[in-house]
C-alpha positions in Angstrom: 35.7 -30.1 -72.1 38.0 -30.4 -69.5 40.2 -32.9 -71.9 40.3 -30.2 -74.4 41.6 -27.7 -71.9 44.3 -29.8 -70.6 45.3 -30.8 -74.1 45.3 -27.2 -75.0 47.7 -26.6 -71.4 49.9 -29.4 -72.3 50.5 -28.2 -75.8 51.8 -25.0 -74.3 53.9 -26.7 -72.0 55.6 -28.1 -74.9 57.2 -25.2 -75.6 58.1 -24.5 -72.0 61.4 -26.6 -70.6 61.3 -27.6 -66.8 61.5 -25.2 -64.1 65.1 -26.5 -63.1 66.2 -25.6 -66.8 64.6 -22.4 -66.3 66.1 -21.8 -62.9 69.6 -22.7 -64.2 69.4 -20.5 -67.1 68.6 -17.5 -65.2 71.7 -17.9 -63.0 73.6 -18.5 -66.2 72.6 -15.1 -67.7 72.1 -13.1 -64.9 75.9 -11.8 -63.7 79.2 -12.3 -65.3 82.4 -11.6 -64.1 85.4 -10.5 -65.7 89.4 -9.9 -64.7 90.1 -8.5 -61.4 86.8 -7.2 -59.5 84.6 -5.9 -62.4 82.0 -7.0 -64.7 81.3 -6.9 -68.3 78.8 -4.8 -69.6 75.1 -6.0 -70.0 74.8 -5.6 -73.5 78.1 -8.1 -73.4 76.5 -10.5 -71.1 73.9 -12.0 -73.5 76.5 -12.7 -76.1 79.1 -13.8 -74.0 76.4 -16.3 -72.3 75.3 -18.1 -75.2 78.5 -20.2 -75.5 78.8 -20.5 -71.6 77.7 -23.8 -69.9 77.4 -24.8 -66.1 79.5 -27.8 -66.3 81.6 -27.9 -69.3 84.6 -26.0 -67.7 84.0 -26.5 -63.9 82.7 -28.9 -60.8 81.4 -27.2 -57.9 80.9 -28.8 -54.4 79.4 -27.6 -51.1 82.2 -27.9 -49.0 81.0 -26.4 -45.8 77.8 -25.3 -44.2 74.4 -26.2 -45.9 73.4 -26.3 -49.5 72.6 -28.9 -52.0 73.9 -28.6 -55.4 71.6 -29.7 -58.4 73.0 -29.1 -61.7 73.9 -25.3 -61.5 71.1 -24.6 -58.6 72.7 -24.5 -55.2 69.7 -24.5 -52.8 69.4 -23.7 -49.4 73.0 -22.0 -48.8 73.6 -20.6 -45.1 75.1 -16.7 -45.3 78.4 -16.7 -43.6 78.7 -20.5 -43.2 78.2 -22.1 -46.8 81.4 -22.7 -48.9 81.4 -23.8 -52.3 84.6 -25.3 -53.6 84.8 -24.7 -57.6 87.2 -27.0 -59.5 87.8 -26.0 -62.9 89.7 -26.7 -66.1 92.9 -24.7 -65.9 93.0 -24.6 -69.8 89.9 -22.2 -69.2 91.8 -19.7 -67.1 89.4 -19.2 -63.9 90.5 -16.3 -62.0 87.8 -15.3 -59.8 84.3 -16.3 -58.3 81.6 -13.8 -56.9 78.1 -13.2 -56.0 75.8 -10.9 -57.5 71.9 -10.1 -57.0 69.7 -10.8 -59.8 68.9 -6.9 -60.2 71.5 -7.3 -62.8 69.3 -9.6 -65.1 66.7 -7.0 -65.1 69.2 -3.9 -65.3 68.7 -1.1 -68.1 71.8 0.1 -69.7 72.2 2.6 -67.0 72.9 0.0 -64.4 76.3 -0.8 -63.9 77.0 -4.7 -63.2 80.1 -3.7 -61.6 78.0 -1.9 -58.8 75.8 -4.9 -58.1 78.5 -7.3 -56.9 80.2 -8.1 -53.4 83.4 -7.1 -54.3 84.7 -8.2 -50.7 83.4 -11.9 -50.7 85.5 -13.1 -53.6 86.8 -16.5 -54.5 90.1 -16.6 -56.2 91.7 -19.7 -58.5 95.2 -21.5 -57.8 96.5 -23.9 -60.0 96.8 -27.4 -58.7 99.4 -29.8 -59.6 97.9 -32.9 -58.2 94.0 -32.3 -58.3 92.0 -34.4 -60.6 88.5 -33.1 -59.7 87.6 -30.7 -62.8 86.0 -31.9 -66.0 89.4 -32.4 -67.7 90.0 -35.1 -64.8 94.0 -35.0 -65.4 96.6 -33.9 -62.5 98.1 -30.4 -63.4 94.8 -29.5 -65.7 92.9 -27.9 -62.7 92.4 -24.7 -60.7 90.8 -24.8 -57.3 88.8 -21.6 -55.7 86.8 -21.7 -52.4 83.9 -19.1 -52.3 82.3 -18.4 -48.5 78.9 -17.2 -49.0 79.4 -13.8 -47.3 77.8 -13.3 -43.7 76.6 -9.8 -44.9 76.3 -9.0 -48.4 78.0 -5.6 -49.7 77.6 -3.9 -53.1 77.7 -0.2 -54.2 74.3 -0.3 -55.0 72.5 0.1 -52.1 69.4 -1.9 -53.3 71.5 -5.0 -53.9 70.8 -7.8 -51.4 71.5 -11.4 -51.1 69.5 -12.8 -50.1 66.6 -10.6 -52.1 64.0 -9.0 -49.8 60.5 -9.8 -49.8 60.0 -7.0 -52.1 62.2 -8.5 -54.4 61.2 -11.9 -53.8 57.4 -10.7 -54.6 58.5 -9.4 -58.2 60.6 -12.5 -59.0 64.2 -12.1 -57.9 64.0 -15.3 -55.9 67.8 -15.9 -55.4 71.4 -14.6 -56.4 74.2 -15.9 -58.9 77.3 -17.0 -58.2 79.6 -16.6 -61.3 83.1 -17.7 -62.4 84.9 -15.8 -65.1 88.5 -15.6 -66.5 90.9 -12.3 -66.5 90.0 -11.8 -70.1 86.5 -10.8 -69.7 85.0 -14.7 -70.6 82.3 -16.3 -68.5 83.3 -19.9 -67.6 80.4 -21.3 -65.1 77.3 -19.7 -63.5 75.1 -21.1 -60.5 71.7 -19.9 -59.0 71.8 -19.4 -54.8 69.1 -19.9 -52.9 69.0 -19.4 -49.3 67.9 -21.6 -46.6 66.7 -18.6 -44.8 64.1 -17.8 -47.6 61.0 -19.3 -46.0 58.4 -16.9 -47.3 57.1 -17.6 -50.6 55.9 -14.6 -52.9 52.8 -12.8 -52.2 49.6 -14.4 -54.0 49.4 -12.7 -57.5 45.8 -10.7 -57.6 43.4 -10.1 -60.8 40.6 -7.0 -60.4 37.8 -6.7 -63.1 35.9 -3.5 -63.9 33.2 -5.0 -65.5 31.3 -7.9 -63.1 28.3 -8.5 -65.3 28.0 -8.6 -68.9 26.7 -10.4 -71.8 28.5 -13.3 -73.5 31.2 -12.1 -75.6 32.0 -8.8 -73.5 35.3 -7.6 -72.9 36.3 -7.3 -69.2 38.8 -4.7 -68.4 41.5 -6.2 -65.9 44.2 -4.7 -63.8 46.2 -5.9 -60.3 44.1 -5.3 -57.5 44.1 -1.8 -55.7 47.4 -1.6 -53.4 48.7 -5.0 -54.7 52.0 -6.0 -53.3 52.1 -9.5 -54.8 52.9 -9.8 -58.5 53.4 -12.6 -61.2 56.5 -14.1 -59.8 59.7 -14.8 -61.8 57.6 -15.6 -64.6 57.7 -11.8 -65.4 61.5 -11.8 -66.0 62.0 -12.0 -69.4 65.1 -13.9 -69.6 63.2 -16.9 -67.8 60.7 -16.7 -70.5 63.4 -16.7 -73.3 65.4 -19.6 -71.9 62.2 -21.8 -71.3 61.0 -20.7 -74.9 64.2 -21.6 -76.5 64.4 -17.6 -77.8 67.0 -14.8 -77.2 66.8 -12.6 -74.5 66.3 -9.1 -75.1 69.1 -6.6 -74.9 69.1 -4.2 -72.1 66.9 -1.3 -72.8 67.2 2.4 -72.2 64.5 3.1 -69.8 61.9 1.2 -67.7 58.2 2.1 -67.6 56.2 3.3 -70.2 57.9 3.1 -73.5 60.7 1.1 -72.0 61.4 -1.9 -70.4 61.4 -5.5 -71.3 58.5 -5.6 -72.9 55.7 -7.9 -71.4 55.0 -11.8 -70.4 54.5 -13.8 -73.6 51.3 -15.7 -74.6 52.5 -19.4 -74.1 52.8 -18.3 -70.3 49.2 -17.4 -69.9 45.9 -19.4 -69.7 42.1 -18.3 -68.7 39.6 -21.2 -67.5 35.9 -20.0 -66.8 33.9 -22.3 -64.1 30.2 -22.0 -63.9 29.2 -22.0 -60.2 28.8 -25.3 -58.6 30.9 -27.0 -61.7 34.6 -28.4 -62.0 34.2 -28.7 -65.8 36.5 -25.5 -67.3 35.1 -23.3 -69.9 38.3 -22.5 -72.0 39.2 -18.6 -72.6 41.5 -16.7 -74.0 44.3 -14.5 -72.3 45.3 -12.7 -76.1 44.2 -9.2 -74.7 46.5 -9.6 -71.1 49.8 -7.6 -70.7 51.6 -8.3 -67.9 55.1 -6.2 -68.0 58.4 -7.6 -67.3 60.6 -6.8 -64.5 63.0 -4.0 -64.7 65.6 -2.4 -62.8 66.9 1.4 -63.5 69.2 1.7 -60.7 66.9 3.3 -58.5 63.5 1.5 -58.6 62.4 -1.9 -59.3 59.7 -1.8 -61.7 57.8 -5.0 -60.5 55.5 -6.6 -63.1 51.9 -4.6 -63.8 48.6 -6.4 -65.2 46.4 -4.7 -67.5 44.6 -5.3 -70.8 41.3 -7.5 -71.5 39.3 -10.6 -71.2 36.8 -11.3 -73.5 33.9 -13.6 -71.5 33.6 -16.7 -73.7 30.5 -16.7 -76.3 29.3 -19.6 -74.4 28.4 -18.7 -71.2 24.9 -18.9 -70.0 23.0 -15.7 -69.3 21.8 -15.6 -65.6 24.8 -17.9 -64.5 27.5 -16.8 -62.4 31.2 -17.5 -63.4 34.7 -17.6 -61.4 37.3 -16.9 -64.0 41.2 -17.8 -63.7 44.0 -16.0 -65.0 46.6 -18.6 -64.8 50.4 -18.5 -65.5 53.1 -21.2 -65.6 55.1 -21.3 -62.5 59.1 -21.2 -63.1 60.1 -20.8 -59.6 61.4 -22.9 -56.9 58.2 -21.9 -55.0 54.9 -23.7 -54.6 51.7 -22.5 -56.3 49.8 -19.9 -54.6 46.6 -22.2 -55.3 46.6 -26.0 -53.9 44.1 -26.5 -56.5 46.0 -24.9 -59.5 45.7 -28.2 -61.3 41.8 -28.2 -60.9 41.5 -24.3 -62.0 44.1 -24.4 -64.7 45.1 -27.6 -66.0 47.7 -30.1 -65.0 51.4 -28.9 -64.5 54.5 -29.8 -66.6 56.7 -32.2 -66.0 59.6 -30.7 -63.4 57.7 -28.2 -62.6 55.9 -26.8 -59.5 52.4 -26.0 -61.0 50.5 -23.0 -62.2 49.9 -19.8 -60.2 46.6 -18.0 -60.7 44.0 -15.3 -59.5 40.8 -15.2 -60.3 37.5 -12.6 -60.4 34.1 -13.2 -60.8 31.5 -12.6 -63.6 27.7 -13.2 -64.2 26.5 -13.5 -67.6 23.2 -11.4 -68.0 21.5 -11.0 -71.2 21.2 -7.4 -72.8 23.8 -5.5 -70.6 26.1 -3.6 -72.4 29.7 -3.1 -70.8 31.7 0.1 -70.4 35.4 -0.8 -71.2 38.3 1.5 -70.9 39.0 4.5 -71.2 37.0 5.5 -68.4 38.5 8.5 -67.5 41.6 11.1 -69.2 44.0 13.9 -67.6 44.5 17.1 -69.5 46.4 20.3 -68.6 44.0 23.2 -67.9 45.6 25.2 -71.1 44.6 21.8 -73.6 41.0 21.4 -72.1 39.5 23.4 -74.6 40.2 21.4 -77.4 40.0 18.1 -75.6 38.1 15.1 -77.2 37.6 11.6 -76.0 35.3 8.2 -77.0 33.4 6.1 -74.9 33.5 2.0 -75.6 31.5 -0.6 -75.0 31.0 -4.4 -75.5 28.7 -6.5 -75.3 25.8 -4.7 -77.4 24.3 -5.6 -80.9 24.6 -2.9 -82.8 25.5 0.8 -82.7 25.1 2.0 -79.2 23.2 5.2 -78.5 24.8 7.2 -75.3 22.5 9.9 -73.1 24.0 11.8 -70.6 22.2 12.0 -67.8 24.1 13.9 -64.6 27.6 15.6 -64.7 29.5 18.5 -64.9 28.2 21.2 -67.1 31.5 21.6 -69.2 31.9 17.9 -69.9 29.7 16.4 -72.5 29.1 13.2 -74.0 27.2 12.8 -77.4 24.8 10.3 -78.5 27.8 8.6 -80.3 29.7 8.4 -76.9 32.0 11.1 -78.0 33.7 13.1 -75.1 34.3 17.0 -75.2 34.9 20.1 -73.3 33.1 23.3 -73.7 36.0 25.8 -73.4 39.0 25.7 -71.2 38.6 24.5 -67.7 39.8 24.9 -64.3 41.8 22.6 -62.6 39.7 20.1 -60.9 37.6 16.9 -61.9 34.9 16.9 -64.3 32.5 13.8 -64.3 29.6 12.7 -66.9 27.4 9.6 -66.3 24.4 8.3 -68.4 23.0 5.3 -69.9 23.6 3.3 -73.4 21.2 1.2 -75.5 21.2 -0.5 -78.6 18.7 -1.2 -81.2 18.5 -5.1 -80.0 17.0 -3.0 -76.4 20.2 -4.1 -74.5 21.2 -1.6 -71.7 24.0 -0.7 -69.8 25.3 2.5 -68.0 28.4 4.7 -68.6 30.7 6.9 -66.1 33.6 9.0 -67.5 36.1 11.6 -65.6 38.1 14.5 -66.8 40.7 15.5 -64.6 42.2 18.8 -65.5 45.4 19.6 -63.9 46.7 23.2 -63.2 48.0 25.6 -60.5 45.4 25.2 -58.5 42.4 22.6 -58.1 39.0 24.3 -58.3 35.7 22.3 -57.5 33.2 22.8 -60.2 30.5 25.3 -59.4 27.1 24.2 -57.7 24.1 24.2 -59.5 22.1 27.2 -61.1 18.6 27.3 -62.2 17.9 30.3 -64.6 14.4 29.4 -66.0 11.0 27.3 -65.5 9.5 26.7 -68.7 5.6 26.3 -68.4 3.4 26.5 -65.1 1.7 24.2 -63.0 -2.1 24.4 -63.0 -4.1 24.1 -59.6 -5.6 20.4 -59.2 -3.6 19.1 -61.9 -0.4 17.4 -62.7 1.8 19.2 -65.2 5.3 18.5 -66.8 7.7 21.3 -66.6 11.4 21.8 -67.1 14.3 23.7 -65.6 16.9 24.9 -67.4 20.1 26.2 -65.8 23.9 24.6 -65.5 25.6 22.4 -63.1 22.8 19.8 -61.9 24.1 16.6 -60.9 22.1 13.5 -60.2 18.3 13.9 -59.6 18.0 16.9 -57.2 15.2 17.2 -54.5 12.6 19.8 -55.8 10.5 21.7 -52.8 7.8 24.5 -53.5 4.7 25.6 -52.0 3.2 23.8 -49.3 0.7 22.7 -51.9 3.0 21.9 -54.6 4.8 18.6 -55.3 7.4 18.2 -57.6 9.4 15.3 -58.9 12.5 15.0 -61.2 11.9 12.4 -63.8 14.7 13.2 -65.9 18.2 15.1 -65.6 21.3 16.5 -67.3 23.7 19.0 -66.0 21.8 21.5 -68.0 18.1 20.4 -67.9 15.7 18.9 -65.3 12.4 17.5 -66.4 9.9 17.7 -63.5 6.5 16.5 -62.7 4.3 19.2 -60.8 1.3 18.6 -58.7 -0.5 21.4 -57.2 -3.6 20.7 -54.7 -7.1 21.7 -55.2 -7.9 25.2 -53.5 -4.1 26.3 -54.1 -4.0 30.3 -54.7 -3.0 31.3 -58.2 0.4 33.3 -58.0 4.2 33.2 -58.2 6.2 30.9 -55.9 9.8 29.4 -55.6 11.3 26.1 -56.6 14.4 25.3 -54.0 16.6 22.7 -55.7 19.0 20.7 -53.4 21.5 18.4 -54.8 23.2 15.4 -52.6 25.7 17.4 -51.6 24.1 19.9 -50.1 24.5 22.8 -52.6 21.3 24.9 -53.4 19.8 26.6 -56.1 16.2 28.4 -56.5 14.1 29.7 -59.3 10.4 31.0 -59.5 7.5 29.2 -61.0 3.8 30.1 -61.8 0.4 28.5 -60.4 -2.6 29.0 -62.5 -6.1 28.1 -61.7 
């Protein structure tokens, strides 16, 4: 099994180039300067970059301060100290060099690249009659420029930062770009800068599973952990994915967020492995249902990656066994993996990379367990609540599921088929229905559904109201009575005459089934049941005792 998993991961890695190649390409497609102090448009950047290389027209050398040049990556620079000398072919007509944060890479059409660059710290080119250090290697054919990494980066966009902020690093913007261009809007060379001061790695990614138990084959809803501030690193930059896979990067979208943005991380970057408790042998899973949105910047807000979707529990899981499931993603950053055991959990790392990053959750396989899947809630305006309709979804069942509502708000109904509906227009507030599920194979589960109704005023649904007792109690015997009403929640406590014991055996929002026992020698007559909910709200109703 382990060899099978390793082979699967290796096959995915064959489509992905080394980490360094991705880093270089990210810098090469991030920001492109044009004549004077401006930048070409985001839409023109991708097309212009397709024919640009980082070495054909220029050579670069770190001539002061810290920094190591590897291809088109300049690692470990120091703000205010590092100087980079560019020696470019004069025939390429180099004009200017400037630094820009990677926000420009993930900007929408509303993000003006000009506002991202520090135009106060520029390197300008001068032709040389004697220099031979450019790729042309001939005197009179080279031009030189010295760029000093600014001590304090400054751009019109107040969110632009070099080095990037920790929040930007967490979202995958791990460096800044240094670009050379002509006065005719043509890019010549692009380099990626990382800073010696960048010693804090991105926060580790997280994953949270809604279902912690279920039958083999169940669908598990996953998301980022609540309050998560660590994302899925630079893998969520669409340019990186396109470069690694040899595809064309997306054009800049018009908006970020719902209905916009740079789509999602592609499937070759994602894997799932399952391990039984105490085992080191992986069980191959599928990440086909997992979605991690790409970074997107609209000029005001950095929309960081968001994890959502479903993971299907392998059908080979053994009932009664606890498992740890790992969601793994190829690491295309200069940082080491967040998991020192990522090779054991996710498979071997591709050559030239720094491993894989991952997050995990626990799951116990249980025979006969029906899992509730999303959606578990919905929102609707008060004006539209009268026509609200929804549908519960489950997995792990064998055959059709029967839903039985047991508690909840009187105005929210779940049918036997799992259809959710409301009874008339609702006031603003939250309405919840809970109950049980079952199928013909005796598999069982539970469900909870919440409907949030928005309006001008939030009104808490009214408390319980009992209207009638159906049947009567008998002295010295146990009888089953029913209490009708509305707004019942859970199984409330019922008290009556000192000689009467009442226990709720079944409850819905409109009907309580009660087992009533009356002690011998109790007088016949009319008495009062007091019904007390868990939240302390009460209602009362009269009942009869007969000899």
